[in-house]
C-alpha positions as CSV (number, residue, x, y, z in Angstrom):
1,M,-2.3,-7.3,8.7
2,I,-4.4,-4.4,7.3
3,V,-1.8,-3.9,4.5
4,L,-2.0,-7.3,3.7
5,I,-5.6,-7.8,3.6
6,G,-5.6,-4.2,1.3
7,V,-3.5,-5.6,-1.0
8,L,-5.4,-8.9,-1.1
9,G,-8.6,-6.8,-1.9
10,G,-7.1,-5.0,-4.3
11,L,-5.9,-7.9,-6.0
12,F,-9.9,-9.2,-5.8
13,A,-11.9,-5.8,-6.5
14,S,-9.0,-5.2,-9.9
15,W,-10.6,-8.1,-11.4
16,Q,-13.8,-6.3,-12.0
17,N,-12.1,-2.4,-12.2
18,F,-8.2,-2.3,-13.1
19,R,-8.0,1.2,-11.3
20,S,-10.2,0.5,-8.4
21,G,-8.5,-2.3,-7.4
22,A,-4.8,-0.3,-8.1
23,Y,-6.1,2.8,-6.0
24,I,-6.8,0.2,-3.3
25,M,-3.5,-1.6,-3.7
26,A,-1.9,2.2,-3.3
27,A,-4.3,3.2,-0.3
28,S,-3.5,0.0,1.8
29,M,0.5,0.5,1.2
30,L,0.1,4.0,2.1
31,C,-1.4,3.3,5.0
32,G,1.3,1.0,6.2
33,A,3.9,3.7,5.8
34,A,1.7,6.0,7.7
35,C,1.4,3.7,10.3
36,R,5.3,2.9,10.3
37,A,5.7,6.3,10.5
38,F,3.6,7.3,13.7
39,L,2.7,4.0,15.5
40,P,5.5,2.7,18.2
41,E,7.2,-0.4,17.1
42,E,5.8,-2.8,19.6
43,R,2.2,-2.2,18.1
44,L,3.5,-2.8,14.1
45,G,4.3,-6.6,14.3
46,F,5.7,-7.5,10.6
47,L,5.7,-4.0,9.2
48,V,8.9,-4.1,11.5
49,T,11.6,-5.6,8.8
50,R,13.9,-3.0,8.1
51,K,15.1,0.7,9.6
52,R,12.0,3.1,9.6
53,V,13.1,5.5,7.4
54,T,13.6,2.7,4.6
55,D,10.4,0.9,5.5
56,I,8.6,3.9,4.9
57,T,10.7,4.9,1.7
58,V,9.7,1.5,0.0
59,M,6.1,1.2,0.9
60,A,5.2,5.1,0.1
61,S,6.9,4.9,-3.0
62,L,5.4,1.5,-3.8
63,G,1.8,3.2,-2.9
64,L,2.7,6.4,-4.8
65,G,4.0,4.1,-8.0
66,L,0.5,2.3,-7.5
67,A,-1.6,5.3,-7.7
68,F,0.3,7.4,-10.5
69,F,0.1,3.7,-12.7
70,A,-3.4,3.6,-12.1
71,W,-4.4,7.3,-13.0
72,T,-2.2,7.2,-15.8
73,A,-3.4,3.8,-17.1
74,R,-5.7,3.6,-20.4
75,G,-8.8,1.9,-20.1
76,G,-10.5,0.5,-16.5
């Protein structure tokens, strides 16, 4: 739920400032990857969709990709 709220909050924030919204979404995805890596499966709810390694890889890649995209984008 925290990842979903973070991504939606980032989308809302990106209307005013693209970079800050993208950084919020990236942080949310990286937080989800960290939660998936360290918390037991009983406490994760919908974050458990595939194997642990696949979930962590996908969320961390999306988070790092969004952060890199926001960092290299022109304007703001």
